[in-house]
SEVOVEX-467867 format. One record per residue (C-alpha): x, z, y; residue number from 1. Coordinates in steps of 0.1 Angstrom, whole numbers, plus 5000, padded with zeros to 4 digits. Example, Ala and Ser with C-alpha at 12.3 -4.5 7.8 and 13.67 -1.06 7.14 Angstrom:
BEGIN
+------+------+------+------+
|    x |    z |    y | resi |
+------+------+------+------+
| 5123 | 5078 | 4955 |    1 |
| 5137 | 5071 | 4989 |    2 |
+------+------+------+------+
This chain:
BEGIN
+------+------+------+------+
|    x |    z |    y | resi |
+------+------+------+------+
| 5227 | 5229 | 4679 |    1 |
| 5193 | 5249 | 4689 |    2 |
| 5184 | 5264 | 4724 |    3 |
| 5164 | 5294 | 4731 |    4 |
| 5133 | 5295 | 4749 |    5 |
| 5137 | 5323 | 4776 |    6 |
| 5104 | 5337 | 4790 |    7 |
| 5100 | 5332 | 4825 |    8 |
| 5100 | 5370 | 4836 |    9 |
| 5132 | 5375 | 4814 |   10 |
| 5151 | 5348 | 4832 |   11 |
| 5141 | 5363 | 4866 |   12 |
| 5152 | 5396 | 4856 |   13 |
| 5186 | 5380 | 4845 |   14 |
| 5187 | 5358 | 4878 |   15 |
| 5179 | 5383 | 4901 |   16 |
| 5145 | 5381 | 4918 |   17 |
| 5156 | 5378 | 4951 |   18 |
| 5177 | 5348 | 4941 |   19 |
| 5145 | 5332 | 4924 |   20 |
| 5124 | 5336 | 4954 |   21 |
| 5147 | 5322 | 4978 |   22 |
| 5151 | 5289 | 4957 |   23 |
| 5113 | 5285 | 4952 |   24 |
| 5107 | 5287 | 4987 |   25 |
| 5131 | 5256 | 4991 |   26 |
| 5112 | 5235 | 4972 |   27 |
| 5084 | 5226 | 4996 |   28 |
| 5054 | 5243 | 4988 |   29 |
| 5024 | 5241 | 5009 |   30 |
| 5028 | 5279 | 5016 |   31 |
| 5063 | 5274 | 5026 |   32 |
| 5060 | 5248 | 5052 |   33 |
| 5058 | 5264 | 5084 |   34 |
| 5035 | 5249 | 5115 |   35 |
| 5061 | 5233 | 5132 |   36 |
| 5073 | 5210 | 5099 |   37 |
| 5036 | 5202 | 5095 |   38 |
| 5032 | 5188 | 5128 |   39 |
| 5065 | 5170 | 5127 |   40 |
| 5052 | 5156 | 5092 |   41 |
| 5017 | 5144 | 5104 |   42 |
| 5033 | 5128 | 5137 |   43 |
| 5057 | 5109 | 5115 |   44 |
| 5028 | 5098 | 5095 |   45 |
| 5004 | 5090 | 5124 |   46 |
| 5035 | 5064 | 5138 |   47 |
| 5036 | 5049 | 5103 |   48 |
| 4999 | 5043 | 5108 |   49 |
| 5002 | 5031 | 5143 |   50 |
| 5026 | 5006 | 5135 |   51 |
| 5007 | 4994 | 5105 |   52 |
| 4976 | 4986 | 5129 |   53 |
| 4992 | 4960 | 5150 |   54 |
| 4966 | 4934 | 5155 |   55 |
| 4986 | 4909 | 5177 |   56 |
| 5013 | 4901 | 5149 |   57 |
| 4998 | 4883 | 5119 |   58 |
| 5015 | 4886 | 5087 |   59 |
| 5038 | 4860 | 5076 |   60 |
| 5017 | 4859 | 5044 |   61 |
| 4987 | 4854 | 5062 |   62 |
| 5002 | 4828 | 5081 |   63 |
| 5012 | 4809 | 5049 |   64 |
| 4975 | 4812 | 5034 |   65 |
| 4961 | 4798 | 5064 |   66 |
| 4987 | 4769 | 5066 |   67 |
| 4978 | 4758 | 5033 |   68 |
| 4942 | 4762 | 5037 |   69 |
| 4943 | 4739 | 5068 |   70 |
| 4969 | 4715 | 5047 |   71 |
| 4944 | 4711 | 5018 |   72 |
| 4912 | 4708 | 5044 |   73 |
| 4933 | 4680 | 5061 |   74 |
| 4941 | 4661 | 5025 |   75 |
| 4904 | 4663 | 5019 |   76 |
| 4894 | 4645 | 5052 |   77 |
| 4922 | 4619 | 5045 |   78 |
| 4906 | 4613 | 5011 |   79 |
| 4873 | 4609 | 5027 |   80 |
| 4884 | 4586 | 5054 |   81 |
| 4907 | 4564 | 5032 |   82 |
| 4876 | 4558 | 5007 |   83 |
| 4844 | 4554 | 5032 |   84 |
| 4860 | 4534 | 5057 |   85 |
| 4890 | 4513 | 5041 |   86 |
| 4876 | 4511 | 5006 |   87 |
| 4914 | 4522 | 4990 |   88 |
| 4917 | 4539 | 4957 |   89 |
| 4926 | 4576 | 4966 |   90 |
| 4928 | 4590 | 4927 |   91 |
| 4963 | 4598 | 4930 |   92 |
| 4959 | 4615 | 4965 |   93 |
| 4928 | 4632 | 4952 |   94 |
| 4945 | 4648 | 4924 |   95 |
| 4973 | 4663 | 4948 |   96 |
| 4942 | 4673 | 4971 |   97 |
| 4928 | 4692 | 4941 |   98 |
| 4959 | 4709 | 4930 |   99 |
| 4966 | 4722 | 4966 |  100 |
| 4930 | 4736 | 4966 |  101 |
| 4939 | 4753 | 4935 |  102 |
| 4971 | 4768 | 4951 |  103 |
| 4950 | 4780 | 4980 |  104 |
| 4930 | 4802 | 4956 |  105 |
| 4962 | 4817 | 4936 |  106 |
| 4975 | 4825 | 4968 |  107 |
| 4944 | 4840 | 4982 |  108 |
| 4943 | 4860 | 4954 |  109 |
| 4979 | 4875 | 4958 |  110 |
| 4971 | 4878 | 4996 |  111 |
| 4940 | 4900 | 4988 |  112 |
| 4959 | 4919 | 4964 |  113 |
| 4985 | 4927 | 4987 |  114 |
| 4959 | 4934 | 5018 |  115 |
| 4943 | 4958 | 4994 |  116 |
| 4973 | 4981 | 4988 |  117 |
| 4983 | 4979 | 5023 |  118 |
| 4952 | 4992 | 5036 |  119 |
| 4950 | 5019 | 5004 |  120 |
| 4984 | 5032 | 5017 |  121 |
| 4972 | 5033 | 5054 |  122 |
| 4938 | 5049 | 5045 |  123 |
| 4960 | 5074 | 5022 |  124 |
| 4981 | 5085 | 5049 |  125 |
| 4949 | 5092 | 5074 |  126 |
| 4934 | 5109 | 5047 |  127 |
| 4965 | 5135 | 5043 |  128 |
| 4966 | 5137 | 5078 |  129 |
| 4928 | 5146 | 5081 |  130 |
| 4928 | 5171 | 5052 |  131 |
| 4966 | 5185 | 5056 |  132 |
| 4953 | 5218 | 5078 |  133 |
| 4925 | 5225 | 5057 |  134 |
| 4940 | 5223 | 5022 |  135 |
| 4976 | 5217 | 5025 |  136 |
| 4999 | 5188 | 5022 |  137 |
| 5003 | 5188 | 4983 |  138 |
| 4965 | 5196 | 4978 |  139 |
| 4954 | 5166 | 5000 |  140 |
| 4980 | 5145 | 4984 |  141 |
| 4962 | 5147 | 4954 |  142 |
| 4927 | 5144 | 4966 |  143 |
| 4939 | 5112 | 4980 |  144 |
| 4954 | 5099 | 4948 |  145 |
| 4925 | 5105 | 4932 |  146 |
| 4899 | 5091 | 4959 |  147 |
| 4919 | 5062 | 4963 |  148 |
| 4931 | 5048 | 4929 |  149 |
| 4918 | 5016 | 4914 |  150 |
+------+------+------+------+
């Protein structure tokens, strides 16, 4: 079974010019978005940005990172005290302490990656809000993708 290519002009004539333009206006192109809808989109994006700037509440991943670092530091201090003051053999505890520092490094890398992507999304929203009036929503989204990519 072969499909036949129909040029766009013939397709428009076959479908009717008015129907084609009405359906294309509903796609959300920058020209078809009215000012009221654009203001609503900006307001929703601003609310999302404001919600992500809550500095009083620390994320769970940050709390886990800090708790892991505190545990590693505590284990290190215990190893030093037991070795210096009580002359105890702390080889096994030292192995656990070193593993704890390794876990902190791995989780710290994950946390850095997670926060970098969250900040990138936040700044992309602000970038779109800033340039949507001048260049249109679609163009500002494309520009934000180029500027904020890895």
